[in-house]
N, C-alpha and C positions, 0 to 999 in steps of 0.2 A: 336520475340515478345517483346515489351517494358514492362517496369515495370508499375504496377498499384497501385495507392494510394487510399485507402478506409478508411472510418470512420464508426463507429458503436457504439452502447451503450456499448459494451465491445470489447476487442481486438479480441476475438474468432469470434464475429459476423462480425467484419470488415474483418477478414481473409476469412470466409465463403463467404462473398459477393464478394471478389476479385476472389476466386477460381471459383465461379459460372460464373463470367463474362469471365474469361480466359479459362474456360473449362479444367482445370488441376486439379490434385490431390495434396494433401499436400506434398507428397514425391517428386513432380516434381518442387517445387518452393523453393525459399529462402525468408524468412519473416523477415523484419526489423521493429521492433516496434518503431514508431515515438513518440507515446504518450500513456500512460496508462490511462484507464478510472478512473474517480473520481466522486463519487456521490455528493460531495459538502456538504454544511451544510443544514440539514433538507431536502435534495433533491431539494433545491430551487436555491441556489447561489453557485458559484464556481464549478458547475458541468462541467465535461469535458468528451468528448467521446474518445473512443479508436481509434487510428490512426495507420495504418500500410502501409508499402510499400512491395508489393509482386512482386518478380522477378523470371522469369523462370530460371532453372538451366542452366549453360553454356554448360554442357555436353549434353543437350537434343537435340539441333540441329545436333550435330555430330553423335549421335547414329541414329537419323532418316535418315540422309543422307547415313550412312553406310549400313543400312538395305535396303534402296532403291537401292543402287548399287549392293547389293548381289542378289536382285530379278531380275534385268535386265540382258539380255544377253550381253556378252562382244562384243563391236563393233570392226569390223575389221579396222586395221590401213589403212589410206589412202595412196595412192602412193606418193612417194617423190616429184613428180612433182606438184601434187595438193597442197601439203603442202607449197611448195616454192612459188607457184602462189598466194596462200591465204595470205602468209606472206608479199609478195610485195604489194598486194592490201591494206592490213592494214597500211603499211608504207606510201602509197600514201594518204590515208585518214587522217593520222595524220599530214601531212605537211600543212603549212600555205599558205595564198594566195600568198606570195612572193616566195614560193618554198622552204623556209627554215623551218626546224623542230622547233616548239615552245618549248622552254625550260621551265621547271617547275619554274625556278627562274625568267623568264621573264614574267610570268603571272601577270596581274594587281592585286594589293593587295586588298583583300576583306575588305570593310569597315565594321566595327562592326555595328550590328543592334542596333540602339538607341531606338527602340520601347520598348524593354524589360527593358532598364534602366529607361525609362520614367514611365513604369508601376510599377517599384520597388520603386520609390521615394515616401516617405510617404506624405500623403495628409495633408495640414495644418489643425491644430486643430481649430475647430469652437466652438462657444458658444452653450450650449445645447439648443435644440429647445423646443417649448412648449410641444410637444409630449413626449420628454425625461423627462421633469419636471413632467408630468402626470404619467409616468412610475415609477418615484421614489416614489410617494405617494402610488401607487398601490402595489409596491414591499414591502413597509414598512407595509402596512396593512396585506399582506399575511404572512410576517415573524412573526408579532405579533400574528396572529391567530395560526400559526403553533406552536409557543412557548407556547401559552395558552393551546393548545391541549395536549402538553406534561405534563402540570400540571393537566390535566383532567378537565378543566373548559371551559365553553362556554362564549364567550365575543362578544360584538358588537364593531367593530373597525372603526373609521372614521379618515381619514387623510386629512389635508389641506396643500397645498404647495404654497410657495412663491419662489422668485428667489434664496433666500439664505437659506431657512429653510423648514423643514417638521415637522408639528405639528400633533401629533397623540393622539386621545382621545379614551380611553378604558373604557367601562362600562360593568357591568355584576354581576353575583352572585359569591361570594367567590373570588373576585379579590384581596383580601388581600394577597393571595399567590404570586401574581405578584409584590407586593410591598415589602414584607419581612420586617425584623427588621430594623427600621430606614431607610427604602427605599433602602437598599443595593441590594436586588434582582431586583428592578426596575432600579437601576443604571446599573446593569450588563446587563439587557435586552436592555436598551437604548444604551449601548456600542456596543452590538452585532449588533443591527439594524443599527447603524451608520457605523460600519465597512463594512457591506454588501452593504448598499446603496452607499457609497462613494468608493467602491472598484475600479471601472473602470471610475470614474469621474475625469476630470481635475480640476473642481471646487468643493470643499467640501460643503456639505449642513449640517447645524446644525439640529440635530434630537432631538426633545423633545417629551417625552411620558408622558401623564397625565392620571393616572389610577383613575377613579371615583373621580376626583377633589382633589387628594392627593397633587399635586404640589401647588395648591393655599392654601390649609390648612397648608401645611408644611411651606410655605413662611410666612404666618401670624404668625405661632407659633415661627419661628425663629426671626422675627421682635420683637415680644413680649419678647422673651428671651434676645435679645440684649438690649432693653430698660430697662428691669428689672435688668439685670446685671450691666448696666451703673449706675443706681441709687445706687446699692450696692457698687460699686467702689467709688463713691463720698462720701458715708457715712463712709466707712472704710479708704479711702485714700490708699488702697493697690490694687495691680493688681489681676485680677481674670482670671484663665485659664479655658476655656470651653473644653468640651470633643472633641475628634477628629471628624472632619467633612469632607465631600466631598468638592471638589472645588466649586460647585454651592452653597452649604450651607454656606461656609465661605464668599463667595462673598456677600450674602444677609446680613450677619452680618456687613461687612465692609461698604456696601452702606447705611445701616440703620444709622450708627453712623458717617458717613464721614463729616457731617456738625456740629457735636457736638463740642462745644468750650472747654469743660472740660474733655472729655474722648476720648482717642485714641485707636486704634486697631492695632494689628500686628499678622501675622501668623508665627508660629514657628514649628519646628519638621520636620520629613521627611516622605514622602509617606503616608501610611495609618494612621500614628500617627500624622499627621500635625494638629495643633489646633490653635484657635484664643485666644489671650490674650488681655484683656481690662485693661487699666492703666490710672491713672490720668495724664493729661498733665503737671501738676505742679510738677511731680516727678523729682528728680535729674537724669540727663541723664546717669551718670555713674552707678547709682543704677539700672536704667531701663535696661541698657545694660547687667549688671551682671545677672539680672533676665531672660532676653531673652536668654542669652547664656547657662543657666542651668535651663530649664523648668522642672517642676515636671513630674514624669511618668504619662502618660495619664490614666484616669480612664476607666476601662472596662465596667462600667455600671451595673455590677453584684454585688449582695450582698455577703459579705464574709460568708463562711459556719459557722453555729452555733456550738459552742463547747458543747460537752456532759458533763453533770455534773457527777462527780464521787461520787458514793455512799459511 
């Protein structure tokens, strides 16, 4: 009996399915686990089934044949003449048409089967179809709903999809929990959705989530901040460092002032502490470089604790 490969929600379920098909017990087979089960994220994406290969024990056929021989009566040996005649008959059957015995080495070489090789060759990657694009928006909606449920809030999710992007609009009560302080929670949710949607895609899609119009309001607020800070720089003639921002937020600041003839912008810092500095373009370049090389520590945005008065 050959090996059987089975899959199931769990490894045990796959093993039980194989044993049922083979009609054997667990002690009569050898189990090779090819893949452990994985529930994935939120039970939606990255989920993998358990996969096993079940092979009968090699000793099983020997034991069966031994028991069968014990149950059968021992046959009497045939006369020497019959054995000799049977052997000569077998020799005649193995001879070729020209009367000579065919040698194992003279057999024609068996050509390898190219059908298996053809099957194993990977198929060329094609562009995602319209159905696949629709699946991306459906998956995005489902993930956002699942994440919202973990916050204990009900939301209405609508996703629109283009060739290069998926835009998700979320509305509902208490959606502020999905936004978080300065949009940090929303940024994390957007990152998770982007990773899950683009996990198995050859072409990445840009994922944008707007919760109750937050993105539009935030963009307007950042543009106003950039304009107001630029006026301050022109009045004082000194550079101004803004608080740390995310890459999309910094991009809005740069785009707002990219055509300004008197105020320039530059990003400094590393990782989460990266911030935008606004400076007058008339400033000495050496002085500007010195300021950019030693930016002040980023502000946390929290007020310092009040000191208690001593009596």
